[in-house]
C-alpha positions in Angstrom: -22.7 14.4 -15.0 -19.9 12.0 -15.1 -20.7 8.7 -13.7 -18.1 6.9 -11.6 -18.1 3.3 -10.4 -16.2 2.6 -7.2 -15.5 -1.1 -6.2 -15.9 -1.4 -2.5 -17.8 0.7 0.0 -15.6 0.1 3.1 -13.6 2.5 5.1 -10.7 2.7 2.7 -12.9 3.8 -0.1 -14.6 6.3 1.7 -12.0 9.0 0.8 -12.5 8.1 -2.9 -16.2 8.4 -2.7 -16.0 11.8 -1.0 -13.5 13.1 -3.5 -15.9 11.8 -6.3 -18.9 13.7 -4.9 -16.9 16.8 -4.3 -16.1 16.8 -8.0 -19.7 16.6 -8.8 -19.6 12.8 -10.1 -22.6 10.4 -9.8 -21.0 7.8 -7.7 -22.1 4.1 -8.1 -20.5 1.8 -5.3 -20.2 -1.9 -5.7 -20.3 -3.9 -2.7 -21.9 -7.1 -1.5 -22.5 -5.7 1.9 -25.6 -3.2 1.6 -24.6 -1.9 5.1 -20.9 -1.0 4.0 -20.1 2.4 5.6 -19.5 4.0 2.1 -22.9 3.0 0.7 -25.0 6.0 2.2 -22.3 8.5 0.8 -23.0 7.2 -2.7 -25.6 8.0 -5.3 -26.4 4.2 -6.0 -25.3 0.8 -4.7 -24.8 -2.1 -7.1 -25.1 -5.3 -4.8 -22.3 -7.2 -6.2 -19.1 -8.6 -4.8 -16.1 -6.5 -6.1 -14.6 -10.0 -7.2 -17.4 -10.8 -9.4 -16.0 -9.7 -12.9 -18.7 -10.5 -15.2 -21.4 -9.2 -12.6 -19.5 -5.8 -12.4 -19.1 -5.7 -16.1 -22.9 -6.2 -16.9 -23.7 -3.4 -14.3 -21.0 -1.0 -15.7 -22.4 -1.6 -19.0 -26.0 -1.0 -17.9 -25.1 2.3 -15.9 -23.1 3.6 -19.0 -20.1 4.5 -16.7 -17.4 7.1 -17.6 -14.8 5.5 -15.2 -14.1 2.9 -12.7 -11.7 2.8 -9.9 -10.9 1.2 -6.5 -8.0 1.2 -4.0 -8.6 -2.4 -2.9 -5.7 -4.5 -4.0 -7.8 -7.7 -4.7 -10.3 -5.5 -7.0 -7.4 -3.7 -9.1 -7.3 -6.5 -11.8 -11.1 -6.4 -11.9 -10.9 -2.3 -12.5 -8.5 -2.9 -15.3 -10.6 -5.6 -16.9 -13.8 -3.6 -16.8 -12.0 -0.3 -18.2 -10.3 -2.3 -21.1 -13.6 -4.2 -22.0 -15.4 -0.8 -21.9 -12.7 1.4 -23.5 -12.6 3.4 -20.4 -9.3 4.9 -18.8 -7.4 1.9 -17.5 -4.2 0.4 -17.3 -3.6 -3.0 -19.1 -5.1 -6.0 -17.4 -2.2 -8.0 -17.8 0.3 -5.6 -16.2 -2.2 -4.9 -13.2 -2.7 -8.6 -12.6 1.0 -9.1 -12.7 1.8 -6.2 -10.4 -0.6 -7.8 -7.8 1.0 -11.1 -7.9 4.4 -11.2 -6.3 5.8 -14.1 -8.6 4.5 -12.4 -11.8 5.7 -9.1 -10.6 9.3 -10.4 -10.1 9.4 -12.0 -13.6 7.9 -8.8 -15.2 10.7 -6.9 -13.6 13.4 -9.5 -14.7 12.1 -9.3 -18.2 12.4 -5.6 -18.3 15.9 -5.7 -16.9 15.3 -4.4 -13.4 17.3 -5.5 -10.4 15.7 -8.5 -8.9 16.9 -11.1 -6.5 16.9 -14.7 -7.1 13.3 -16.0 -6.8 10.7 -18.8 -7.5 7.3 -20.0 -6.6 6.1 -23.1 -4.9 2.5 -24.6 -4.4 3.7 -27.5 -2.2 5.9 -27.9 0.7 8.2 -30.1 -1.3 8.4 -27.6 -4.2 9.4 -24.8 -1.5 12.0 -27.1 0.2 13.7 -27.8 -3.2 13.5 -24.1 -4.0 14.8 -23.1 -0.8 17.9 -25.4 -1.2 18.7 -23.7 -4.5 18.6 -20.1 -3.2 21.3 -18.1 -1.4 20.5 -17.6 2.3 18.6 -15.9 4.1 15.5 -16.0 2.1 12.3 -14.0 2.2 9.0 -16.1 1.9 5.7 -14.3 1.1 2.1 -15.2 -0.2 2.2 -14.7 -3.9 -1.2 -12.9 -3.9 -2.0 -11.0 -0.7 -1.5 -7.7 1.0 -0.7 -5.9 4.5 2.5 -7.9 5.1 0.7 -10.9 5.9 2.4 -14.3 6.1 5.9 -12.7 5.3 8.9 -14.3 7.0 12.8 -14.0 7.0 14.3 -17.5 6.8 17.7 -18.4 8.0 17.4 -22.2 8.2 15.5 -25.1 6.4 14.0 -25.7 10.0 11.9 -22.5 9.8 10.6 -23.4 6.5 7.5 -25.6 7.0 6.0 -23.4 9.5 6.6 -20.2 7.4 5.4 -21.9 4.1 2.1 -22.9 5.8 1.5 -19.4 7.0 2.5 -18.0 3.8 0.1 -20.2 1.9 -2.7 -19.6 4.4 -2.7 -16.0 3.4 -2.2 -16.2 -0.3 -5.2 -16.0 -2.5 -4.0 -18.2 -5.1 -2.6 -20.9 -2.8 1.1 -20.3 -4.1 4.1 -18.7 -2.2 7.1 -16.9 -3.4 10.7 -17.4 -2.0 13.3 -14.8 -2.9 16.8 -14.2 -1.8 17.0 -11.5 0.8 18.2 -8.1 -0.3 20.7 -6.1 2.1 19.3 -2.7 2.3 22.1 -0.2 2.3 19.7 2.7 3.0 18.9 3.7 6.5 15.2 3.1 5.9 13.1 1.0 3.3 11.6 3.7 0.9 7.9 3.7 0.7 5.1 6.0 -0.2 2.9 6.7 -3.2 3.5 8.1 -6.6 0.9 9.3 -9.2 1.1 8.7 -12.9 -0.9 10.8 -15.6 -0.3 10.4 -19.3 2.2 7.7 -18.8 4.8 9.7 -16.7 5.0 10.3 -12.9 3.7 13.6 -12.1 3.9 13.4 -8.4 6.7 11.7 -6.3 5.6 11.0 -2.7 8.5 9.3 -1.4 8.7 8.3 2.3 10.7 6.3 4.7 9.2 3.3 6.4 9.2 2.8 10.2 9.7 -0.7 11.2 9.3 -2.3 14.8 12.7 -4.0 14.8 11.9 -6.0 17.8 8.2 -7.2 17.6 7.3 -7.0 13.8 10.5 -6.0 11.8 8.7 -6.9 8.3 5.6 -4.9 9.0 5.4 -1.1 8.4 4.8 0.6 11.6 4.8 4.2 10.3 6.0 6.6 7.5 8.5 9.4 7.5 8.3 12.3 5.2 10.5 13.6 3.4 12.3 10.2 2.8 15.6 9.9 4.4 17.6 9.7 1.2 20.7 11.7 -0.1 20.4 13.4 -3.4 22.1 10.6 -5.5 19.8 7.9 -3.8 16.7 10.2 -4.5 17.6 10.6 -8.1 18.3 6.9 -8.7 15.0 5.9 -7.1 13.0 8.5 -9.0 14.7 7.4 -12.4 13.9 3.9 -11.8 10.2 4.5 -10.9 9.9 6.6 -14.2 11.5 3.8 -16.1 9.2 1.2 -14.5 6.1 3.3 -15.4 7.2 3.6 -19.1 8.4 0.0 -19.3 5.1 -1.4 -17.9 3.1 0.8 -19.9 1.3 2.3 -16.9 -0.9 5.0 -18.1 -2.5 6.7 -15.0 -3.2 6.1 -11.1 -1.6 5.9 -7.9 1.1 3.3 -7.1 2.1 2.4 -3.6 6.0 1.7 -3.7 8.4 -0.2 -1.4 12.1 -0.1 -2.5 15.4 -1.2 -1.0 18.8 0.0 -2.3 21.2 -2.8 -2.6 25.0 -3.1 -2.0 25.6 -1.7 -5.5 23.4 1.3 -5.0 20.6 -0.1 -7.2 17.1 0.6 -6.2 15.2 -2.8 -5.9 11.4 -2.8 -6.0 9.8 -4.9 -3.4 6.2 -3.6 -4.4 4.7 -1.6 -7.0 1.0 -1.8 -6.2 -1.5 -0.2 -8.8 -3.3 1.6 -6.0 -2.7 4.2 -3.3 -1.0 3.1 0.2 -2.9 2.3 3.3 -2.2 3.5 6.9 -3.1 7.1 6.0 -0.1 7.5 3.4 -2.4 9.7 1.0 -3.7 11.9 4.0 0.1 12.3 5.2 1.0 13.3 1.7 -1.7 15.8 1.5 -0.8 17.4 4.6 2.9 17.3 3.8 2.8 18.4 0.2 -0.5 19.6 -0.9 -0.9 16.7 -3.4 -4.3 15.2 -3.0 -4.0 11.4 -4.4 -7.7 10.7 -3.8 -8.7 13.7 -5.8 -6.3 12.9 -8.5 -7.4 9.3 -8.7 -11.0 10.2 -9.4 -10.4 12.9 -11.9 -7.9 10.6 -13.8 -10.4 7.8 -13.8 -12.9 9.9 -15.9 -10.2 10.9 -18.3 -8.7 14.1 -16.8 -5.0 14.9 -17.0 -3.3 15.5 -13.8 -0.6 18.3 -13.8 3.0 17.7 -12.4 3.0 18.6 -8.8 6.1 20.5 -7.5 6.2 20.7 -3.7 7.4 24.2 -3.0 7.8 23.8 0.8 8.8 20.8 2.8 6.6 19.8 5.9 8.3 17.3 8.1 5.5 14.8 8.8 5.2 11.1 10.0 2.4 8.4 10.6 2.6 6.1 13.3 0.6 2.9 14.1 -0.5 2.8 17.7 -0.6 -0.7 18.9 -0.3 -3.1 21.9 2.3 -5.4 22.7 0.0 -8.0 24.3 -3.5 -9.2 23.9 -6.4 -8.3 26.0 -9.1 -5.8 26.7 -8.1 -2.3 25.5 -8.6 0.2 28.5 -7.0 3.4 27.3 -4.8 5.1 24.9 -2.8 8.2 25.7 0.0 10.3 24.7 2.7 12.3 26.5 2.6 16.2 26.8 5.5 16.4 24.6 4.2 14.5 21.7 0.6 16.0 22.1 2.1 19.3 20.7 2.9 17.5 17.4 -0.4 15.6 16.9 -2.2 16.7 13.8 -4.9 14.0 14.1 -5.4 10.4 15.6 -7.8 8.0 13.7 -8.4 5.2 16.2 -9.5 1.9 14.8 -10.8 0.4 17.9 -12.4 1.7 21.1 -12.1 1.1 24.8 -13.4 -2.3 25.6 -12.6 -4.0 22.4 -10.4 -7.1 22.3 -7.1 -6.3 20.9 -3.9 -8.3 19.8 -0.1 -7.7 19.4 0.8 -5.8 16.3 2.1 -8.6 13.7 0.2 -6.9 10.5 -1.5 -3.8 9.8 -5.0 -5.4 10.9 -3.7 -5.4 14.5 -3.2 -1.8 14.9 -5.2 0.3 17.4 -4.9 3.5 15.4 -3.1 5.9 13.1 -1.2 8.7 14.8 -0.3 11.6 12.5 2.4 14.0 13.4 3.5 17.3 12.1 6.9 18.9 13.0 8.6 22.2 12.4 12.0 20.7 11.3 13.5 17.4 10.5 15.5 17.4 13.5 12.4 17.8 15.8 10.8 14.9 13.7 13.8 12.6 14.3 14.1 13.4 17.9 10.4 12.4 18.6 10.5 9.3 16.6 13.8 7.9 18.1 11.9 7.1 21.1 8.2 7.4 20.2 7.0 4.5 22.0 7.9 6.2 25.3 5.3 8.8 24.5 2.5 6.5 23.8 0.7 4.7 26.7 -1.6 1.8 25.8 -3.4 0.2 28.7 -4.7 -3.4 28.2 -6.0 -6.1 30.6 
């Protein structure tokens, strides 16, 4: 029986644990919380923090594991380190570490001749102020090491810098922030979704288009549309650059969550290439829309299996949408119109009535994920054009 170690026993790791058990693997979960919801689904708990590199390495050696995975962004470099150390299926630690650090990621892309905006990093406000003066405006400021669109802001003037710098630094796990020139996206949406790599090549392109709340939280993904809103030329360019990135960076296997803009010259610009599957039910949406199971592929690839090329034979128009509140208070109810109910495939609530909720400023503030299946792209686009009119959130 194959032994698979999974870093994290939280809600995000439950699909990985279930996929591993379905494949007949012996599952060891590493988590410092013995009451984490995924612990009872596993065969064994290793009571250690997912950030304790040496502690996990010792446990992995002792258990003689056949593979190690996670889909928690902070844990991904740890996964690579353990895999490299034990000769298990893994990507290079240096590459994974760079992909989870926005400054190192930009530098890696630049060194490999990909299109990147002007950028730099800062650890103090004075460094940020000096860098702000040298870059073309507007400027994006982000935590160098973080996830979930936390601490991200678009700056038009220096007066906005101090508050934005402090916010970005607060969310950065290494206390550094990155400033980069704003990319003017010529595509109607930011390209998102997940791809999957096996044998050093992309075997699945799960390209989607990101829905944004342009009024309340324009920088935070509000949902995903499948298939992506791209013409054939844009789609080909994006796929070619993703394949080139996988080859140039030496990525051997695994899910990669992508976020891409297309600049005024038509060049795909990578905003994110995270070495894990996306959140907000992106893998679940892609399974429903294409039949490709990212969680299943992830666990099988982690123990050395090759994943076949996936060719989607039919297009199922699909969308996910983050249900949210526009004000703080006690959640009284969440409801949907009769019209939108006919398209609901599933609704996964994150909070229950009676809980305190806050306005949607990042993914942590969502009330739940709405999954919608359509018969046509036209039907999908019609509903999404005014989706908020079909969602009724009562807060007091």
